[in-house]
HTML snippet that shows the backbone in 3Dmol.js (N, CA, C, O; Angstrom):
<script src="https://3Dmol.org/build/3Dmol-min.js"></script>
<div id="view" style="width:600px;height:400px;position:relative"></div>
<script>
const pdb = `
ATOM      1  N   MET A   1     -12.981 -14.721  21.458  1.00  0.00           N
ATOM      2  CA  MET A   1     -12.077 -13.677  20.988  1.00  0.00           C
ATOM      3  C   MET A   1     -12.436 -13.316  19.549  1.00  0.00           C
ATOM      4  O   MET A   1     -12.328 -14.137  18.638  1.00  0.00           O
ATOM      5  N   GLU A   2     -12.863 -12.071  19.369  1.00  0.00           N
ATOM      6  CA  GLU A   2     -13.268 -11.606  18.041  1.00  0.00           C
ATOM      7  C   GLU A   2     -12.050 -11.141  17.243  1.00  0.00           C
ATOM      8  O   GLU A   2     -11.250 -10.336  17.720  1.00  0.00           O
ATOM      9  N   MET A   3     -11.926 -11.657  16.034  1.00  0.00           N
ATOM     10  CA  MET A   3     -10.832 -11.271  15.150  1.00  0.00           C
ATOM     11  C   MET A   3     -11.341 -10.230  14.160  1.00  0.00           C
ATOM     12  O   MET A   3     -12.442 -10.362  13.625  1.00  0.00           O
ATOM     13  N   VAL A   4     -10.536  -9.192  13.917  1.00  0.00           N
ATOM     14  CA  VAL A   4     -10.964  -8.095  13.058  1.00  0.00           C
ATOM     15  C   VAL A   4      -9.868  -7.708  12.073  1.00  0.00           C
ATOM     16  O   VAL A   4      -8.702  -8.068  12.232  1.00  0.00           O
ATOM     17  N   ARG A   5     -10.283  -6.956  11.040  1.00  0.00           N
ATOM     18  CA  ARG A   5      -9.374  -6.423  10.029  1.00  0.00           C
ATOM     19  C   ARG A   5      -9.793  -4.978   9.778  1.00  0.00           C
ATOM     20  O   ARG A   5     -10.981  -4.691   9.629  1.00  0.00           O
ATOM     21  N   VAL A   6      -8.829  -4.074   9.731  1.00  0.00           N
ATOM     22  CA  VAL A   6      -9.143  -2.665   9.522  1.00  0.00           C
ATOM     23  C   VAL A   6      -8.030  -1.984   8.734  1.00  0.00           C
ATOM     24  O   VAL A   6      -6.844  -2.233   8.949  1.00  0.00           O
ATOM     25  N   SER A   7      -8.445  -1.124   7.823  1.00  0.00           N
ATOM     26  CA  SER A   7      -7.517  -0.278   7.078  1.00  0.00           C
ATOM     27  C   SER A   7      -7.479   1.066   7.796  1.00  0.00           C
ATOM     28  O   SER A   7      -8.523   1.620   8.140  1.00  0.00           O
ATOM     29  N   VAL A   8      -6.278   1.590   8.022  1.00  0.00           N
ATOM     30  CA  VAL A   8      -6.128   2.838   8.766  1.00  0.00           C
ATOM     31  C   VAL A   8      -5.320   3.823   7.922  1.00  0.00           C
ATOM     32  O   VAL A   8      -4.272   3.477   7.377  1.00  0.00           O
ATOM     33  N   HIS A   9      -5.824   5.056   7.824  1.00  0.00           N
ATOM     34  CA  HIS A   9      -5.153   6.110   7.062  1.00  0.00           C
ATOM     35  C   HIS A   9      -4.829   7.236   8.039  1.00  0.00           C
ATOM     36  O   HIS A   9      -5.721   7.773   8.696  1.00  0.00           O
ATOM     37  N   ILE A  10      -3.532   7.594   8.129  1.00  0.00           N
ATOM     38  CA  ILE A  10      -3.082   8.575   9.109  1.00  0.00           C
ATOM     39  C   ILE A  10      -2.527   9.792   8.380  1.00  0.00           C
ATOM     40  O   ILE A  10      -1.644   9.666   7.530  1.00  0.00           O
ATOM     41  N   GLU A  11      -3.050  10.976   8.717  1.00  0.00           N
ATOM     42  CA  GLU A  11      -2.604  12.213   8.085  1.00  0.00           C
ATOM     43  C   GLU A  11      -1.938  13.124   9.111  1.00  0.00           C
ATOM     44  O   GLU A  11      -2.200  13.034  10.311  1.00  0.00           O
ATOM     45  N   GLY A  12      -1.069  14.005   8.610  1.00  0.00           N
ATOM     46  CA  GLY A  12      -0.356  14.941   9.464  1.00  0.00           C
ATOM     47  C   GLY A  12       1.128  14.847   9.172  1.00  0.00           C
ATOM     48  O   GLY A  12       1.522  14.439   8.080  1.00  0.00           O
ATOM     49  N   LEU A  13       1.958  15.222  10.143  1.00  0.00           N
ATOM     50  CA  LEU A  13       3.408  15.065  10.004  1.00  0.00           C
ATOM     51  C   LEU A  13       3.741  13.648  10.451  1.00  0.00           C
ATOM     52  O   LEU A  13       4.036  13.399  11.620  1.00  0.00           O
ATOM     53  N   VAL A  14       3.687  12.717   9.485  1.00  0.00           N
ATOM     54  CA  VAL A  14       3.851  11.299   9.826  1.00  0.00           C
ATOM     55  C   VAL A  14       4.916  10.604   8.971  1.00  0.00           C
ATOM     56  O   VAL A  14       5.123   9.397   9.102  1.00  0.00           O
ATOM     57  N   GLN A  15       5.583  11.349   8.109  1.00  0.00           N
ATOM     58  CA  GLN A  15       6.697  10.776   7.348  1.00  0.00           C
ATOM     59  C   GLN A  15       7.981  11.469   7.799  1.00  0.00           C
ATOM     60  O   GLN A  15       7.995  12.669   8.073  1.00  0.00           O
ATOM     61  N   GLY A  16       9.070  10.679   7.870  1.00  0.00           N
ATOM     62  CA  GLY A  16      10.351  11.222   8.316  1.00  0.00           C
ATOM     63  C   GLY A  16      10.453  11.350   9.823  1.00  0.00           C
ATOM     64  O   GLY A  16      11.345  12.033  10.326  1.00  0.00           O
ATOM     65  N   VAL A  17       9.552  10.703  10.554  1.00  0.00           N
ATOM     66  CA  VAL A  17       9.560  10.778  12.021  1.00  0.00           C
ATOM     67  C   VAL A  17       9.536   9.372  12.644  1.00  0.00           C
ATOM     68  O   VAL A  17       9.138   9.209  13.798  1.00  0.00           O
ATOM     69  N   PHE A  18       9.963   8.361  11.876  1.00  0.00           N
ATOM     70  CA  PHE A  18       9.998   6.961  12.328  1.00  0.00           C
ATOM     71  C   PHE A  18       8.606   6.402  12.616  1.00  0.00           C
ATOM     72  O   PHE A  18       8.452   5.503  13.443  1.00  0.00           O
ATOM     73  N   TYR A  19       7.583   6.943  11.925  1.00  0.00           N
ATOM     74  CA  TYR A  19       6.213   6.483  12.166  1.00  0.00           C
ATOM     75  C   TYR A  19       6.039   5.014  11.779  1.00  0.00           C
ATOM     76  O   TYR A  19       5.473   4.232  12.542  1.00  0.00           O
ATOM     77  N   ARG A  20       6.529   4.640  10.589  1.00  0.00           N
ATOM     78  CA  ARG A  20       6.359   3.244  10.146  1.00  0.00           C
ATOM     79  C   ARG A  20       7.095   2.284  11.065  1.00  0.00           C
ATOM     80  O   ARG A  20       6.537   1.269  11.483  1.00  0.00           O
ATOM     81  N   TYR A  21       8.343   2.597  11.380  1.00  0.00           N
ATOM     82  CA  TYR A  21       9.137   1.729  12.253  1.00  0.00           C
ATOM     83  C   TYR A  21       8.468   1.597  13.626  1.00  0.00           C
ATOM     84  O   TYR A  21       8.362   0.498  14.171  1.00  0.00           O
ATOM     85  N   SER A  22       8.024   2.719  14.171  1.00  0.00           N
ATOM     86  CA  SER A  22       7.391   2.701  15.495  1.00  0.00           C
ATOM     87  C   SER A  22       6.075   1.932  15.474  1.00  0.00           C
ATOM     88  O   SER A  22       5.736   1.245  16.437  1.00  0.00           O
ATOM     89  N   THR A  23       5.329   2.051  14.363  1.00  0.00           N
ATOM     90  CA  THR A  23       4.080   1.295  14.227  1.00  0.00           C
ATOM     91  C   THR A  23       4.369  -0.198  14.201  1.00  0.00           C
ATOM     92  O   THR A  23       3.666  -0.988  14.832  1.00  0.00           O
ATOM     93  N   GLN A  24       5.410  -0.581  13.465  1.00  0.00           N
ATOM     94  CA  GLN A  24       5.799  -1.990  13.407  1.00  0.00           C
ATOM     95  C   GLN A  24       6.173  -2.499  14.806  1.00  0.00           C
ATOM     96  O   GLN A  24       5.758  -3.588  15.202  1.00  0.00           O
ATOM     97  N   GLN A  25       6.941  -1.723  15.539  1.00  0.00           N
ATOM     98  CA  GLN A  25       7.351  -2.133  16.890  1.00  0.00           C
ATOM     99  C   GLN A  25       6.137  -2.315  17.800  1.00  0.00           C
ATOM    100  O   GLN A  25       6.049  -3.300  18.533  1.00  0.00           O
ATOM    101  N   LYS A  26       5.200  -1.363  17.752  1.00  0.00           N
ATOM    102  CA  LYS A  26       4.001  -1.428  18.597  1.00  0.00           C
ATOM    103  C   LYS A  26       3.124  -2.610  18.196  1.00  0.00           C
ATOM    104  O   LYS A  26       2.584  -3.306  19.055  1.00  0.00           O
ATOM    105  N   ALA A  27       2.983  -2.838  16.882  1.00  0.00           N
ATOM    106  CA  ALA A  27       2.170  -3.964  16.402  1.00  0.00           C
ATOM    107  C   ALA A  27       2.754  -5.293  16.877  1.00  0.00           C
ATOM    108  O   ALA A  27       2.020  -6.181  17.311  1.00  0.00           O
ATOM    109  N   GLN A  28       4.071  -5.422  16.791  1.00  0.00           N
ATOM    110  CA  GLN A  28       4.717  -6.662  17.224  1.00  0.00           C
ATOM    111  C   GLN A  28       4.568  -6.850  18.732  1.00  0.00           C
ATOM    112  O   GLN A  28       4.380  -7.968  19.211  1.00  0.00           O
ATOM    113  N   GLU A  29       4.653  -5.759  19.465  1.00  0.00           N
ATOM    114  CA  GLU A  29       4.478  -5.805  20.916  1.00  0.00           C
ATOM    115  C   GLU A  29       3.058  -6.268  21.281  1.00  0.00           C
ATOM    116  O   GLU A  29       2.867  -7.019  22.238  1.00  0.00           O
ATOM    117  N   LEU A  30       2.069  -5.808  20.502  1.00  0.00           N
ATOM    118  CA  LEU A  30       0.673  -6.156  20.769  1.00  0.00           C
ATOM    119  C   LEU A  30       0.254  -7.496  20.153  1.00  0.00           C
ATOM    120  O   LEU A  30      -0.758  -8.072  20.553  1.00  0.00           O
ATOM    121  N   GLY A  31       1.028  -7.991  19.184  1.00  0.00           N
ATOM    122  CA  GLY A  31       0.658  -9.223  18.498  1.00  0.00           C
ATOM    123  C   GLY A  31      -0.346  -9.000  17.386  1.00  0.00           C
ATOM    124  O   GLY A  31      -1.187  -9.858  17.117  1.00  0.00           O
ATOM    125  N   VAL A  32      -0.257  -7.830  16.728  1.00  0.00           N
ATOM    126  CA  VAL A  32      -1.149  -7.496  15.616  1.00  0.00           C
ATOM    127  C   VAL A  32      -0.417  -7.765  14.304  1.00  0.00           C
ATOM    128  O   VAL A  32       0.751  -7.403  14.167  1.00  0.00           O
ATOM    129  N   ASN A  33      -1.084  -8.392  13.343  1.00  0.00           N
ATOM    130  CA  ASN A  33      -0.502  -8.669  12.026  1.00  0.00           C
ATOM    131  C   ASN A  33      -0.875  -7.566  11.044  1.00  0.00           C
ATOM    132  O   ASN A  33      -1.861  -6.853  11.232  1.00  0.00           O
ATOM    133  N   GLY A  34      -0.053  -7.437   9.974  1.00  0.00           N
ATOM    134  CA  GLY A  34      -0.389  -6.479   8.934  1.00  0.00           C
ATOM    135  C   GLY A  34       0.827  -5.818   8.332  1.00  0.00           C
ATOM    136  O   GLY A  34       1.917  -6.390   8.308  1.00  0.00           O
ATOM    137  N   TRP A  35       0.625  -4.592   7.840  1.00  0.00           N
ATOM    138  CA  TRP A  35       1.706  -3.825   7.225  1.00  0.00           C
ATOM    139  C   TRP A  35       1.424  -2.332   7.344  1.00  0.00           C
ATOM    140  O   TRP A  35       0.301  -1.907   7.616  1.00  0.00           O
ATOM    141  N   VAL A  36       2.487  -1.546   7.128  1.00  0.00           N
ATOM    142  CA  VAL A  36       2.387  -0.084   7.150  1.00  0.00           C
ATOM    143  C   VAL A  36       3.236   0.446   6.001  1.00  0.00           C
ATOM    144  O   VAL A  36       4.288  -0.113   5.690  1.00  0.00           O
ATOM    145  N   ARG A  37       2.773   1.539   5.362  1.00  0.00           N
ATOM    146  CA  ARG A  37       3.551   2.124   4.269  1.00  0.00           C
ATOM    147  C   ARG A  37       3.271   3.619   4.155  1.00  0.00           C
ATOM    148  O   ARG A  37       2.229   4.111   4.587  1.00  0.00           O
ATOM    149  N   ASN A  38       4.245   4.335   3.553  1.00  0.00           N
ATOM    150  CA  ASN A  38       4.065   5.743   3.241  1.00  0.00           C
ATOM    151  C   ASN A  38       3.213   5.871   1.985  1.00  0.00           C
ATOM    152  O   ASN A  38       3.250   5.006   1.110  1.00  0.00           O
ATOM    153  N   VAL A  39       2.448   6.952   1.903  1.00  0.00           N
ATOM    154  CA  VAL A  39       1.649   7.264   0.725  1.00  0.00           C
ATOM    155  C   VAL A  39       2.256   8.529   0.109  1.00  0.00           C
ATOM    156  O   VAL A  39       2.791   9.373   0.828  1.00  0.00           O
ATOM    157  N   ARG A  40       2.175   8.660  -1.199  1.00  0.00           N
ATOM    158  CA  ARG A  40       2.786   9.794  -1.900  1.00  0.00           C
ATOM    159  C   ARG A  40       2.327  11.156  -1.409  1.00  0.00           C
ATOM    160  O   ARG A  40       3.072  12.132  -1.495  1.00  0.00           O
ATOM    161  N   ASP A  41       1.092  11.230  -0.888  1.00  0.00           N
ATOM    162  CA  ASP A  41       0.573  12.529  -0.430  1.00  0.00           C
ATOM    163  C   ASP A  41       1.103  12.947   0.945  1.00  0.00           C
ATOM    164  O   ASP A  41       0.686  13.969   1.490  1.00  0.00           O
ATOM    165  N   GLY A  42       2.030  12.148   1.505  1.00  0.00           N
ATOM    166  CA  GLY A  42       2.623  12.491   2.800  1.00  0.00           C
ATOM    167  C   GLY A  42       1.964  11.803   3.981  1.00  0.00           C
ATOM    168  O   GLY A  42       2.395  11.966   5.123  1.00  0.00           O
ATOM    169  N   SER A  43       0.922  11.037   3.708  1.00  0.00           N
ATOM    170  CA  SER A  43       0.239  10.310   4.779  1.00  0.00           C
ATOM    171  C   SER A  43       0.833   8.907   4.924  1.00  0.00           C
ATOM    172  O   SER A  43       1.745   8.522   4.193  1.00  0.00           O
ATOM    173  N   VAL A  44       0.303   8.169   5.866  1.00  0.00           N
ATOM    174  CA  VAL A  44       0.716   6.783   6.107  1.00  0.00           C
ATOM    175  C   VAL A  44      -0.550   5.935   6.138  1.00  0.00           C
ATOM    176  O   VAL A  44      -1.584   6.371   6.645  1.00  0.00           O
ATOM    177  N   GLU A  45      -0.467   4.721   5.593  1.00  0.00           N
ATOM    178  CA  GLU A  45      -1.610   3.813   5.699  1.00  0.00           C
ATOM    179  C   GLU A  45      -1.135   2.476   6.215  1.00  0.00           C
ATOM    180  O   GLU A  45       0.012   2.077   6.010  1.00  0.00           O
ATOM    181  N   CYS A  46      -2.043   1.789   6.891  1.00  0.00           N
ATOM    182  CA  CYS A  46      -1.716   0.447   7.360  1.00  0.00           C
ATOM    183  C   CYS A  46      -2.950  -0.429   7.311  1.00  0.00           C
ATOM    184  O   CYS A  46      -4.086   0.045   7.343  1.00  0.00           O
ATOM    185  N   LEU A  47      -2.689  -1.718   7.232  1.00  0.00           N
ATOM    186  CA  LEU A  47      -3.737  -2.729   7.256  1.00  0.00           C
ATOM    187  C   LEU A  47      -3.440  -3.609   8.461  1.00  0.00           C
ATOM    188  O   LEU A  47      -2.349  -4.166   8.578  1.00  0.00           O
ATOM    189  N   LEU A  48      -4.408  -3.730   9.348  1.00  0.00           N
ATOM    190  CA  LEU A  48      -4.205  -4.438  10.610  1.00  0.00           C
ATOM    191  C   LEU A  48      -5.174  -5.591  10.750  1.00  0.00           C
ATOM    192  O   LEU A  48      -6.336  -5.490  10.356  1.00  0.00           O
ATOM    193  N   GLU A  49      -4.694  -6.687  11.311  1.00  0.00           N
ATOM    194  CA  GLU A  49      -5.548  -7.837  11.623  1.00  0.00           C
ATOM    195  C   GLU A  49      -5.151  -8.406  12.975  1.00  0.00           C
ATOM    196  O   GLU A  49      -3.975  -8.432  13.337  1.00  0.00           O
ATOM    197  N   GLY A  50      -6.149  -8.859  13.709  1.00  0.00           N
ATOM    198  CA  GLY A  50      -5.868  -9.509  14.980  1.00  0.00           C
ATOM    199  C   GLY A  50      -7.063  -9.450  15.899  1.00  0.00           C
ATOM    200  O   GLY A  50      -8.187  -9.179  15.474  1.00  0.00           O
ATOM    201  N   GLU A  51      -6.801  -9.712  17.177  1.00  0.00           N
ATOM    202  CA  GLU A  51      -7.853  -9.661  18.181  1.00  0.00           C
ATOM    203  C   GLU A  51      -8.339  -8.221  18.312  1.00  0.00           C
ATOM    204  O   GLU A  51      -7.533  -7.291  18.353  1.00  0.00           O
ATOM    205  N   ARG A  52      -9.650  -8.041  18.379  1.00  0.00           N
ATOM    206  CA  ARG A  52     -10.235  -6.691  18.387  1.00  0.00           C
ATOM    207  C   ARG A  52      -9.576  -5.772  19.416  1.00  0.00           C
ATOM    208  O   ARG A  52      -9.208  -4.646  19.083  1.00  0.00           O
ATOM    209  N   ASN A  53      -9.419  -6.233  20.661  1.00  0.00           N
ATOM    210  CA  ASN A  53      -8.864  -5.347  21.693  1.00  0.00           C
ATOM    211  C   ASN A  53      -7.432  -4.914  21.370  1.00  0.00           C
ATOM    212  O   ASN A  53      -7.048  -3.784  21.672  1.00  0.00           O
ATOM    213  N   LYS A  54      -6.642  -5.798  20.760  1.00  0.00           N
ATOM    214  CA  LYS A  54      -5.254  -5.463  20.409  1.00  0.00           C
ATOM    215  C   LYS A  54      -5.204  -4.520  19.216  1.00  0.00           C
ATOM    216  O   LYS A  54      -4.399  -3.589  19.191  1.00  0.00           O
ATOM    217  N   VAL A  55      -6.069  -4.760  18.218  1.00  0.00           N
ATOM    218  CA  VAL A  55      -6.140  -3.881  17.052  1.00  0.00           C
ATOM    219  C   VAL A  55      -6.602  -2.491  17.483  1.00  0.00           C
ATOM    220  O   VAL A  55      -6.049  -1.488  17.032  1.00  0.00           O
ATOM    221  N   GLU A  56      -7.609  -2.425  18.350  1.00  0.00           N
ATOM    222  CA  GLU A  56      -8.098  -1.129  18.823  1.00  0.00           C
ATOM    223  C   GLU A  56      -7.033  -0.390  19.630  1.00  0.00           C
ATOM    224  O   GLU A  56      -6.962   0.837  19.575  1.00  0.00           O
ATOM    225  N   ALA A  57      -6.206  -1.118  20.376  1.00  0.00           N
ATOM    226  CA  ALA A  57      -5.105  -0.488  21.118  1.00  0.00           C
ATOM    227  C   ALA A  57      -4.102   0.129  20.146  1.00  0.00           C
ATOM    228  O   ALA A  57      -3.588   1.219  20.393  1.00  0.00           O
ATOM    229  N   LEU A  58      -3.824  -0.562  19.046  1.00  0.00           N
ATOM    230  CA  LEU A  58      -2.894  -0.036  18.052  1.00  0.00           C
ATOM    231  C   LEU A  58      -3.484   1.192  17.347  1.00  0.00           C
ATOM    232  O   LEU A  58      -2.763   2.147  17.058  1.00  0.00           O
ATOM    233  N   ILE A  59      -4.776   1.168  17.075  1.00  0.00           N
ATOM    234  CA  ILE A  59      -5.423   2.346  16.464  1.00  0.00           C
ATOM    235  C   ILE A  59      -5.322   3.541  17.412  1.00  0.00           C
ATOM    236  O   ILE A  59      -5.034   4.654  16.971  1.00  0.00           O
ATOM    237  N   ARG A  60      -5.551   3.327  18.693  1.00  0.00           N
ATOM    238  CA  ARG A  60      -5.409   4.420  19.675  1.00  0.00           C
ATOM    239  C   ARG A  60      -3.983   4.966  19.643  1.00  0.00           C
ATOM    240  O   ARG A  60      -3.783   6.179  19.693  1.00  0.00           O
ATOM    241  N   TRP A  61      -2.993   4.077  19.560  1.00  0.00           N
ATOM    242  CA  TRP A  61      -1.597   4.507  19.486  1.00  0.00           C
ATOM    243  C   TRP A  61      -1.363   5.338  18.223  1.00  0.00           C
ATOM    244  O   TRP A  61      -0.625   6.323  18.260  1.00  0.00           O
ATOM    245  N   CYS A  62      -1.990   4.947  17.101  1.00  0.00           N
ATOM    246  CA  CYS A  62      -1.825   5.663  15.826  1.00  0.00           C
ATOM    247  C   CYS A  62      -2.259   7.121  15.917  1.00  0.00           C
ATOM    248  O   CYS A  62      -1.743   7.966  15.186  1.00  0.00           O
ATOM    249  N   HIS A  63      -3.204   7.425  16.809  1.00  0.00           N
ATOM    250  CA  HIS A  63      -3.652   8.810  16.966  1.00  0.00           C
ATOM    251  C   HIS A  63      -2.543   9.693  17.544  1.00  0.00           C
ATOM    252  O   HIS A  63      -2.572  10.912  17.372  1.00  0.00           O
ATOM    253  N   GLN A  64      -1.574   9.092  18.221  1.00  0.00           N
ATOM    254  CA  GLN A  64      -0.455   9.829  18.808  1.00  0.00           C
ATOM    255  C   GLN A  64       0.810   9.596  17.983  1.00  0.00           C
ATOM    256  O   GLN A  64       1.484  10.546  17.586  1.00  0.00           O
ATOM    257  N   GLY A  65       1.127   8.326  17.727  1.00  0.00           N
ATOM    258  CA  GLY A  65       2.333   7.989  16.983  1.00  0.00           C
ATOM    259  C   GLY A  65       3.593   8.203  17.802  1.00  0.00           C
ATOM    260  O   GLY A  65       3.518   8.419  19.011  1.00  0.00           O
ATOM    261  N   PRO A  66       4.756   8.146  17.152  1.00  0.00           N
ATOM    262  CA  PRO A  66       6.022   8.341  17.854  1.00  0.00           C
ATOM    263  C   PRO A  66       6.201   9.809  18.243  1.00  0.00           C
ATOM    264  O   PRO A  66       5.452  10.668  17.779  1.00  0.00           O
ATOM    265  N   PRO A  67       7.193  10.101  19.096  1.00  0.00           N
ATOM    266  CA  PRO A  67       7.383  11.461  19.611  1.00  0.00           C
ATOM    267  C   PRO A  67       7.437  12.585  18.566  1.00  0.00           C
ATOM    268  O   PRO A  67       6.914  13.670  18.821  1.00  0.00           O
ATOM    269  N   GLY A  68       8.050  12.358  17.405  1.00  0.00           N
ATOM    270  CA  GLY A  68       8.185  13.423  16.416  1.00  0.00           C
ATOM    271  C   GLY A  68       6.956  13.646  15.547  1.00  0.00           C
ATOM    272  O   GLY A  68       6.889  14.636  14.818  1.00  0.00           O
ATOM    273  N   ALA A  69       5.995  12.753  15.613  1.00  0.00           N
ATOM    274  CA  ALA A  69       4.806  12.833  14.744  1.00  0.00           C
ATOM    275  C   ALA A  69       3.821  13.892  15.235  1.00  0.00           C
ATOM    276  O   ALA A  69       3.734  14.180  16.429  1.00  0.00           O
ATOM    277  N   ARG A  70       3.088  14.459  14.289  1.00  0.00           N
ATOM    278  CA  ARG A  70       1.995  15.390  14.604  1.00  0.00           C
ATOM    279  C   ARG A  70       0.775  14.900  13.825  1.00  0.00           C
ATOM    280  O   ARG A  70       0.509  15.355  12.713  1.00  0.00           O
ATOM    281  N   VAL A  71       0.046  13.969  14.425  1.00  0.00           N
ATOM    282  CA  VAL A  71      -1.099  13.359  13.753  1.00  0.00           C
ATOM    283  C   VAL A  71      -2.277  14.340  13.749  1.00  0.00           C
ATOM    284  O   VAL A  71      -2.654  14.877  14.790  1.00  0.00           O
ATOM    285  N   GLN A  72      -2.847  14.562  12.566  1.00  0.00           N
ATOM    286  CA  GLN A  72      -3.990  15.462  12.439  1.00  0.00           C
ATOM    287  C   GLN A  72      -5.293  14.695  12.259  1.00  0.00           C
ATOM    288  O   GLN A  72      -6.348  15.153  12.699  1.00  0.00           O
ATOM    289  N   LYS A  73      -5.230  13.526  11.613  1.00  0.00           N
ATOM    290  CA  LYS A  73      -6.457  12.806  11.296  1.00  0.00           C
ATOM    291  C   LYS A  73      -6.168  11.317  11.151  1.00  0.00           C
ATOM    292  O   LYS A  73      -5.166  10.928  10.550  1.00  0.00           O
ATOM    293  N   VAL A  74      -7.046  10.489  11.701  1.00  0.00           N
ATOM    294  CA  VAL A  74      -6.960   9.035  11.550  1.00  0.00           C
ATOM    295  C   VAL A  74      -8.322   8.542  11.063  1.00  0.00           C
ATOM    296  O   VAL A  74      -9.340   8.751  11.722  1.00  0.00           O
ATOM    297  N   VAL A  75      -8.327   7.885   9.902  1.00  0.00           N
ATOM    298  CA  VAL A  75      -9.565   7.366   9.331  1.00  0.00           C
ATOM    299  C   VAL A  75      -9.476   5.840   9.299  1.00  0.00           C
ATOM    300  O   VAL A  75      -8.518   5.278   8.767  1.00  0.00           O
ATOM    301  N   THR A  76     -10.477   5.181   9.867  1.00  0.00           N
ATOM    302  CA  THR A  76     -10.489   3.720   9.875  1.00  0.00           C
ATOM    303  C   THR A  76     -11.604   3.205   8.975  1.00  0.00           C
ATOM    304  O   THR A  76     -12.682   3.793   8.888  1.00  0.00           O
ATOM    305  N   SER A  77     -11.317   2.097   8.312  1.00  0.00           N
ATOM    306  CA  SER A  77     -12.294   1.440   7.452  1.00  0.00           C
ATOM    307  C   SER A  77     -12.278  -0.049   7.792  1.00  0.00           C
ATOM    308  O   SER A  77     -11.346  -0.767   7.431  1.00  0.00           O
ATOM    309  N   TRP A  78     -13.318  -0.502   8.488  1.00  0.00           N
ATOM    310  CA  TRP A  78     -13.373  -1.896   8.934  1.00  0.00           C
ATOM    311  C   TRP A  78     -13.733  -2.800   7.766  1.00  0.00           C
ATOM    312  O   TRP A  78     -14.618  -2.488   6.969  1.00  0.00           O
ATOM    313  N   GLU A  79     -13.041  -3.914   7.679  1.00  0.00           N
ATOM    314  CA  GLU A  79     -13.220  -4.862   6.583  1.00  0.00           C
ATOM    315  C   GLU A  79     -13.515  -6.246   7.165  1.00  0.00           C
ATOM    316  O   GLU A  79     -13.474  -6.442   8.380  1.00  0.00           O
ATOM    317  N   GLU A  80     -13.806  -7.180   6.298  1.00  0.00           N
ATOM    318  CA  GLU A  80     -14.053  -8.550   6.745  1.00  0.00           C
ATOM    319  C   GLU A  80     -12.720  -9.221   7.069  1.00  0.00           C
ATOM    320  O   GLU A  80     -11.783  -9.160   6.272  1.00  0.00           O
ATOM    321  N   TYR A  81     -12.634  -9.853   8.222  1.00  0.00           N
ATOM    322  CA  TYR A  81     -11.411 -10.551   8.640  1.00  0.00           C
ATOM    323  C   TYR A  81     -11.119 -11.705   7.691  1.00  0.00           C
ATOM    324  O   TYR A  81     -12.003 -12.501   7.375  1.00  0.00           O
ATOM    325  N   THR A  82      -9.866 -11.788   7.239  1.00  0.00           N
ATOM    326  CA  THR A  82      -9.483 -12.882   6.340  1.00  0.00           C
ATOM    327  C   THR A  82      -8.446 -13.816   6.955  1.00  0.00           C
ATOM    328  O   THR A  82      -8.391 -14.995   6.608  1.00  0.00           O
ATOM    329  N   GLY A  83      -7.630 -13.299   7.859  1.00  0.00           N
ATOM    330  CA  GLY A  83      -6.605 -14.131   8.478  1.00  0.00           C
ATOM    331  C   GLY A  83      -5.418 -14.422   7.581  1.00  0.00           C
ATOM    332  O   GLY A  83      -4.626 -15.321   7.864  1.00  0.00           O
ATOM    333  N   ASP A  84      -5.288 -13.652   6.482  1.00  0.00           N
ATOM    334  CA  ASP A  84      -4.201 -13.931   5.536  1.00  0.00           C
ATOM    335  C   ASP A  84      -2.922 -13.135   5.812  1.00  0.00           C
ATOM    336  O   ASP A  84      -1.933 -13.304   5.099  1.00  0.00           O
ATOM    337  N   LEU A  85      -2.923 -12.280   6.819  1.00  0.00           N
ATOM    338  CA  LEU A  85      -1.720 -11.491   7.140  1.00  0.00           C
ATOM    339  C   LEU A  85      -0.893 -12.215   8.194  1.00  0.00           C
ATOM    340  O   LEU A  85      -1.423 -12.708   9.190  1.00  0.00           O
ATOM    341  N   ARG A  86       0.407 -12.271   7.959  1.00  0.00           N
ATOM    342  CA  ARG A  86       1.327 -12.926   8.913  1.00  0.00           C
ATOM    343  C   ARG A  86       2.434 -11.948   9.289  1.00  0.00           C
ATOM    344  O   ARG A  86       3.079 -11.366   8.417  1.00  0.00           O
ATOM    345  N   GLY A  87       2.648 -11.772  10.584  1.00  0.00           N
ATOM    346  CA  GLY A  87       3.684 -10.848  11.014  1.00  0.00           C
ATOM    347  C   GLY A  87       3.282  -9.412  10.738  1.00  0.00           C
ATOM    348  O   GLY A  87       2.114  -9.133  10.467  1.00  0.00           O
ATOM    349  N   PHE A  88       4.248  -8.489  10.804  1.00  0.00           N
ATOM    350  CA  PHE A  88       3.961  -7.083  10.516  1.00  0.00           C
ATOM    351  C   PHE A  88       5.130  -6.485   9.760  1.00  0.00           C
ATOM    352  O   PHE A  88       6.248  -6.435  10.272  1.00  0.00           O
ATOM    353  N   SER A  89       4.875  -6.034   8.547  1.00  0.00           N
ATOM    354  CA  SER A  89       5.963  -5.538   7.692  1.00  0.00           C
ATOM    355  C   SER A  89       5.823  -4.054   7.380  1.00  0.00           C
ATOM    356  O   SER A  89       4.741  -3.472   7.468  1.00  0.00           O
ATOM    357  N   ILE A  90       6.951  -3.469   7.013  1.00  0.00           N
ATOM    358  CA  ILE A  90       7.000  -2.100   6.509  1.00  0.00           C
ATOM    359  C   ILE A  90       7.125  -2.233   4.997  1.00  0.00           C
ATOM    360  O   ILE A  90       8.018  -2.918   4.498  1.00  0.00           O
ATOM    361  N   ARG A  91       6.225  -1.573   4.272  1.00  0.00           N
ATOM    362  CA  ARG A  91       6.251  -1.654   2.803  1.00  0.00           C
ATOM    363  C   ARG A  91       6.793  -0.380   2.204  1.00  0.00           C
ATOM    364  O   ARG A  91       6.889  -0.264   0.982  1.00  0.00           O
TER     365      ARG A  91
END
`;
const viewer = $3Dmol.createViewer("view");
viewer.addModel(pdb, "pdb");
viewer.setStyle({}, {cartoon: {color: "spectrum"}});
viewer.zoomTo();
viewer.render();
</script>
C-alpha cells in the first residue's frame, strides 16, 4: 500500500457552499488525513495524506465538490509523504 501526500488548490465557486465541511466529511469517510481551508482569493486549499487510491478518490471528488459548488480548476502538487497528519480538520 503506497502512502502519498498532495497539496490541492481548488478554484471556482467554492466558498459559502459547504465545500470545506463536505471535504472533511468525504475525507473521513475515505480515511484520508489532512486539512482544508479557505484562501483569501476565494479559492480553497487542502493538504491530503493517506493511501494513494483513497487520496486519488478524494481528489476526484474535489473536481465536483458539494452540490452548490462550481469548480473551475483543481491543481495538485505531489509532495513527499511524511505521515505527520492525523485526522482531518477545517482550518
